One Martini backbone bead per residue (centre of mass of N, CA, C, O) as a GRO file, in nm:
protein
  105
    1MET     BB    1  13.815   3.485   2.882
    2TYR     BB    2  13.960   3.701   3.107
    3ASN     BB    3  13.971   3.781   3.424
    4SER     BB    4  14.118   3.965   3.667
    5LYS     BB    5  14.188   3.722   3.851
    6ASP     BB    6  14.326   3.552   3.635
    7LEU     BB    7  14.542   3.762   3.564
    8ASN     BB    8  14.670   3.773   3.844
    9MET     BB    9  14.751   3.473   3.846
   10LEU     BB   10  14.927   3.481   3.593
   11ARG     BB   11  15.128   3.687   3.695
   12ALA     BB   12  15.221   3.526   3.942
   13ALA     BB   13  15.315   3.279   3.782
   14TYR     BB   14  15.531   3.425   3.614
   15VAL     BB   15  15.705   3.523   3.846
   16LEU     BB   16  15.765   3.245   3.958
   17ALA     BB   17  15.872   3.107   3.690
   18LYS     BB   18  16.110   3.336   3.661
   19GLY     BB   19  16.237   3.308   3.984
   20ASN     BB   20  16.046   3.459   4.188
   21THR     BB   21  16.051   3.308   4.503
   22PHE     BB   22  15.821   3.437   4.712
   23GLY     BB   23  15.628   3.184   4.719
   24TYR     BB   24  15.437   2.919   4.678
   25GLN     BB   25  15.245   2.959   4.921
   26ASN     BB   26  15.153   3.245   4.842
   27LEU     BB   27  15.011   3.160   4.581
   28LEU     BB   28  14.808   2.972   4.713
   29ALA     BB   29  14.680   3.185   4.897
   30ARG     BB   30  14.585   3.370   4.672
   31ALA     BB   31  14.402   3.169   4.532
   32ARG     BB   32  14.211   3.129   4.773
   33ARG     BB   33  14.122   3.427   4.797
   34GLU     BB   34  14.037   3.493   4.487
   35ARG     BB   35  13.953   3.161   4.437
   36PRO     BB   36  13.767   2.967   4.638
   37GLU     BB   37  13.648   2.763   4.413
   38LEU     BB   38  13.920   2.653   4.402
   39LEU     BB   39  14.141   2.446   4.415
   40GLU     BB   40  14.442   2.457   4.546
   41ASN     BB   41  14.586   2.387   4.235
   42ALA     BB   42  14.409   2.522   3.999
   43PHE     BB   43  14.597   2.752   3.896
   44LEU     BB   44  14.759   2.552   3.711
   45GLN     BB   45  14.523   2.556   3.484
   46LEU     BB   46  14.615   2.799   3.388
   47LYS     BB   47  14.650   2.981   3.079
   48SER     BB   48  14.791   3.110   2.835
   49PRO     BB   49  14.735   3.243   2.527
   50LEU     BB   50  14.934   2.987   2.427
   51ASP     BB   51  14.864   2.737   2.623
   52SER     BB   52  15.043   2.769   2.868
   53THR     BB   53  15.180   2.649   3.140
   54LEU     BB   54  15.357   2.677   3.419
   55LEU     BB   55  15.557   2.462   3.321
   56HIS     BB   56  15.643   2.597   3.061
   57ILE     BB   57  15.748   2.859   3.190
   58ALA     BB   58  15.952   2.734   3.386
   59ALA     BB   59  16.115   2.578   3.167
   60SER     BB   60  16.212   2.843   3.017
   61HIS     BB   61  16.385   2.917   3.302
   62GLY     BB   62  16.508   2.685   3.476
   63ASN     BB   63  16.353   2.613   3.757
   64GLU     BB   64  16.230   2.490   4.070
   65VAL     BB   65  15.923   2.498   3.999
   66VAL     BB   66  15.905   2.240   3.842
   67ASP     BB   67  15.900   2.044   4.082
   68HIS     BB   68  15.635   2.145   4.209
   69VAL     BB   69  15.447   2.096   3.968
   70VAL     BB   70  15.502   1.794   3.930
   71GLN     BB   71  15.411   1.703   4.212
   72GLU     BB   72  15.112   1.822   4.183
   73ASN     BB   73  15.112   1.791   3.831
   74PRO     BB   74  15.208   1.541   3.626
   75GLN     BB   75  15.016   1.584   3.372
   76TYR     BB   76  15.194   1.837   3.255
   77LEU     BB   77  15.421   1.689   3.100
   78ASP     BB   78  15.206   1.653   2.833
   79ALA     BB   79  15.161   1.932   2.767
   80ILE     BB   80  15.018   2.135   2.503
   81ASN     BB   81  15.069   2.390   2.310
   82MET     BB   82  15.024   2.592   2.028
   83GLU     BB   83  15.331   2.485   1.940
   84HIS     BB   84  15.353   2.174   2.024
   85ASP     BB   85  15.469   2.191   2.323
   86THR     BB   86  15.638   2.077   2.573
   87PRO     BB   87  15.816   2.140   2.848
   88SER     BB   88  16.067   1.996   2.739
   89HIS     BB   89  16.094   2.155   2.476
   90VAL     BB   90  16.127   2.431   2.608
   91ALA     BB   91  16.384   2.370   2.768
   92ALA     BB   92  16.563   2.285   2.530
   93ARG     BB   93  16.536   2.548   2.361
   94ALA     BB   94  16.658   2.722   2.615
   95GLY     BB   95  16.907   2.536   2.738
   96HIS     BB   96  16.779   2.343   2.979
   97VAL     BB   97  16.904   2.051   3.047
   98SER     BB   98  16.829   1.979   3.344
   99THR     BB   99  16.527   2.030   3.307
  100ASP     BB  100  16.479   1.831   3.079
  101GLN     BB  101  16.573   1.582   3.238
  102ALA     BB  102  16.363   1.609   3.469
  103LEU     BB  103  16.112   1.579   3.267
  104THR     BB  104  16.215   1.282   3.140
  105ASN     BB  105  16.252   1.108   3.430
   0.00000   0.00000   0.00000
């Protein structure tokens, strides 16, 4: 399952994805400190219990973190969670039209 460091990273990712942009660079620094064995952006590979990526979570809140995640890891555009949704589906369902358009263009 998850160890405490992974849970701390997931919590930080949720805070960032929900729009509290205390700093994308701060999150990267924390990942490097707590999990030095991970590559710089490997924290983006952590998934929620529903198999959602940071991109799914950010898309559900329609914020600018989406752009950062897509720039760093464009392969997550096609990621599917346990509900068989891509980040674009999540954005559309939440009513974030501009985020959905950004994810599909």
